[in-house]
N, C-alpha and C positions, 0 to 999 in steps of 0.2 A: 628261839626266839624269845623275847619279852614280853609275857602275859601283866599290860595293863588292870589294876582293878574292871577298871570300867572292860575290858575286851571279855575277861572272865565274867564279868556280870551278863554279859549281853550273849554268851555262849550256853550259862544258865539257863538264861530264859527261853534259848532256842530249841534247847531239849526240852522244856518241860511245855511250850506250847507246842512244839510238835508229837509231841506225847498227845495232844489233845485231837487230834487229826485221825490220831488210828486205836485208840485206846475201845471202840465196838467191834474191831475186827473177830476178834477171839470171841466173840460173845452175842454174833450172830446166830449160828444156830437157834443157841437160849432162846433169844430174841423172838427170833420169828416162830418155837412151837409156842412162846407166852402169847404172843400177839396172834397168833393164826395166821400166821402170812410164808409166803414162800422164798426161795433161797434167792430169787431172783429181785420180789420186793424188799427183801433185809437188805442186798447190798443197796440201795437205795442211801441206806444211811452213811455209808461213803459217798457214793457222788455227788449228793449233795453239798456236802463239805467241802467237794474236790472242785466241782462248778466252779464256784467267784474263783478261784486261783487262776484258774483256765483263762475268766476273763478279766480280771485285773487290770492287767498293764493296756484293756480295749477302756475301763470302765472306769479307775479308781486314779490314773497318773494324777490331773487336777489338783484333784481333794489331796491328795498325799501331798503332794508339790507347796500343799498351801497353809498345811499343819505343823506343828513342830514336832517331832519325833519322840520326844519324848513325851510331850503332852498324848500323842496320840497312841503312844506304848501303855500311858498310864490309867486314859480310858478302857482303850479296848480291853487289858486282861483282865481291869474291873466287870466288867461287860459281861468277860470269857469268863470267869469265877461263879458267877451270880447266873449267867447261864447255866454252867453246868451243877451248881443248886436246883436248878428246876427242873430236873430230869428227874428228882425224888417224887415230884407229883402226877408225872403223867400217867396216865391212863390208857391212851388208845395211840396205837401205832402213828398214827399221824403226830401228836403229838412230838415223839421221836424225831421222824423227821423233818418237823417246824423246825423243833431246840436245833438239830443239825447242820439245817439251813443257814440260823442268827450264827452258830460257830463259823462256816463256812465264809459271813461276808466278815466276820470280824479278823480269821487269821490273814488275808492278801495284805490287810497293815500291816500287820503285827512281822510277818515275816521280811516285810519288804523294809520295813524301821529297822528291825534284827541285822539283816544283811549289811544294811548301812555302815549303822553300827559299827560291825566285826570289821567293813574295809577302811571305816574311817578313824579306829583308834590305836591304826599302825605303821608306820613307814612307806610310806608309797613302796620299799623293794620288798615289803614284806604283806604287801596285800594277797597275793597270791595264797601267800602260806597263811594266811589269816583267814582268806576262805576257802583252805581245806581241811581249819577245822571246823567251821561252819555248817561244811558239809559232813565232817565228821559228828557236830552234832545232833544233824536231822533225823542220819541213821541211829543215834542212840536212842533221840529225842522215842523216833518211830517204835524200836523194838521196846523200851518203856511204856508206855501208852498199853501196848497191848500185853504187857505182863502187868501192868496195874488190874485191869481189865479184868485178864483173868483171874489172878490170883484174889480178889475181892469178889470178884463175879459168884467164883465155886465158895468162899470161905463164909460168906458174908449172903446177899444180895447184889442184884445185877447192879439198881439205884446207887451202892457204898461205891462203887467203881467211879460214879461219878460224879458223887460227892468227896470223894478221898481227890479226886481232880480236880476239883473246884479247888479244893485249901491246897493243891500244889501251887495254884497259879497262883498263890498270894505270896508264895516266894520269889520268886523275880518282882514280883508288885514290888515288895518291900524296899530288894537290894535297888531297886533302878531311880527309885527316891532318892536313892544316896548316891544317886549321877551326877554329877555339876556340868560334865556339856552335853550338849547338843551335837547332834550329826545333822545335817542338810540332806535331804530325798533327793537323787535324783534317778526318781524314775520314769523308764522308756514312756513315752505315750503313743500307742500307736494306731493312725489313722488307713484307710485305705491304699490312697497314695503313698505311703513307705511301705505298707504288707506291700504291695504289687511291684514295689520295687524289686525289696527282697526275692520274693518266689520267684522273677522272672530269671533268676540264676537257678540251673537246674542243678549245682551243689546241694542248694542249701533244700529243693525241691527232693531231690532224695534222702538229706541227710534228714529233714521231720520227717521223713515217709519210714524210715531207721525206725527214729524215735519213736514214733508215734505206736507202729505194727511190737516193735518189742515187751514195751510200758503196758500195753494194750495187755499181751498175754501173759506179764509179772503179777501186773492185775490182779488178772482174772484165778493165776492159781493162787496170789493172796487170800484171795474173800471168800474162795470156794472149796481150801483144803479145808477149812473148820466145817463142812458139810459131808464132805467124803471121808474124814476123821472117822463123825459123827454113824455115817453110812458102815462103814465097815468095822466099827466098834460102839454099838449105844451104850449112852449114858459116860460116852468120857465128857470130862469137866472143862468149863471153861481156862482152868489154870492147865488142864495139857496140855488142849489145843494150843494156847500161850509157848507152850513149850518147842512147839512145831517152827516159831520167829526167831529161833536162836541163827539160825542161818543169815537171816538179817542182816546179820552185825556184823557179817562179812563185808559186805559194801564199802564197813570204814578204811579198814585195810588195801585194800581196791582201789581204792581212791585215791588215797593218801599217792600209790605206786605205779597209777595207770600210764602217767607219764613219763618214768622210769620202763613199764615193760613197751610202751609202745617205742620208744627209742632202741629199746632194745631188738625189737624185732625190726626195727627200720622202715615202717610202713606202719602211717595209720589208719590204714587198710586191714592191713595184718592183725595188726592188737584188736580193729569189731570185730573178725572174720572167728579169732579166739576167743571174743566176751559172748558170737554168735556158740559158735561149737558148743563152750561150757556149757551157757543155760540149753542150748537142745540137747545134751548129753542129758542134763537137770530132768528136762522135762520130756523126754523117753524113757528115763526109768522110771517117773513117775506110776508110768504103768504097770510093773512089774513090782514093787515094795511095799510095805504095810506101814505101821505107823514109825519104826524105828529107820527105816529108808529114806521116810517123807521126810524126818529129820533131815539127815544128811543132802539127801537131796536140794534141801532148801538152800547149804549152803551154796552149791552148786549153779541155782537158780539165783540165788541173791548175787554169788562174784560175779557171772556173767552178767547181768544185766549192770554192775553197777559199772565193769571195765567200759562197757559199752559206752554207758550214760557222762562218765568222765571224760571218754575220748570223743564222742561226740558234740560235750559243753564246749570241749577247748579246738576240737579242730573246726567247729562255726566262728568262735572268737580269731581263731590264727587268721581264716581267710575272710574274716569281717575288716575288712580296711577302711570302708567308710560302711553309715548305717547300725554299730556295730550295737549300741543300742535299741534299737527295734530288731534288730537278729536277736540278741539273747530275749529280749520282751516276749518272741513269737516264741523262742524257742520255749519258755517259759509256761506259755501259753499252749503250747501242743503239746507238754508234758502233760500237765495235769489234765487236760481235756480228754486224752487217750487215759492217762490214769484212771478217771473219772466213769471214762464210757467199761472200760476193764472192769475196775467193779460191780459196776451193772445188768450188762447183756450175756456176759458170759453165765451168767447164775441160769439165764434161760436157756442157753446150750447144756448145761448141766441136766435143767431139769429134762429135759426131751432129748437127750444122745446120752447121759450114763457120761463119768466119770472118764472112761478109755474115748466115749466119743469129742467129747468136748476139746481132750488133748491133740487127740488128731487134728484138728478143726485150727486147734493152735497151731501145730507145726507148720499146717499149710501158710499161715500167718508171718514164721520164721522165715520159711523160704523166701515167703516175699520181703522180707526183710533185708536176707542174702541178695537177693536179685537187686535192692535197691542200693545196696554197697558199694556192691560191681559198678556201679553207674554213676558212682564221687568221684570226679575226679583229686587225689588228695593235693595236688601240687599245683593244682589254678589259684586266680585269684579270682575278684569279683565280677570282673570286668570280663570273664570268660566265660561265655553260656558255655 
């Protein structure tokens, strides 16, 4: 695949923008201690940044189609860099939550424009491969954000991590100024009638339930494993915590290989169950392992989740002979809404039931996910209920 300069710039911007979303995660125990809040309250730093992504197809559609992609990216990235700098002056926890909410309002516009750039900068035959690279860039960005948060919070101060991330936003901003072409944003606008038409199909209902349940669990683990590590090894630094997320990188090759895995197994449902079993194995083993084991199990958790995510996304598009934009918009909304709730509610489970109790609840949710997979008719079409 030939990489145009514009595509490379879009991918670099994707990595750095996605890193913004996840930078607080390894710092959550530190921030909870500094500001005197609980694990559940600390999780709001992830939740408020993800929730706007869930509602973007409902609220952002008309706006995004009215603004040129390049202009929107330049303005939004500039505001995002300024927002990161403002963390230096935060003195109350609600300041952090407010700044993260503002980030969440900027990120949907940035992600949508970047996805459009990645799809429009290649020939039509190469779009699926370009989107594969886009997904890989989002995964790499997720890890880099956590790594930057852990390294700078451990070496200097938690505020320095946000300052560095703000400076990093200037790189794609400067590169985008050199992009000559623009891209037309085709953002699905959802309305109650179109949503109802899609959800009347049982396949979509059960696929979305599968997606929501597994991502709720995965997000809950990602957000609470720093607190668990802090409990079993007091004094653990944010940098050590950031190393837990090495396994997240397993998502990139798994996403690229998911189509081949599904074909080799001969049935999309088998691929989904394989991902569920891998994810479930990693989850069960979290009951028995210490730090080194936690790092290893994160590879299983990420591999299983991203295999399911990639297969569900592909299956949803395969079945969407009509209303494809609505199906994809709903998929994105449910993905981020379940991630936002998984970043928040399990914190209270962790406080009330301890780590083992939270894992057992998660296993019940994965059982619901498995049941919903059995209800999906892999070979049906949208008209079949």
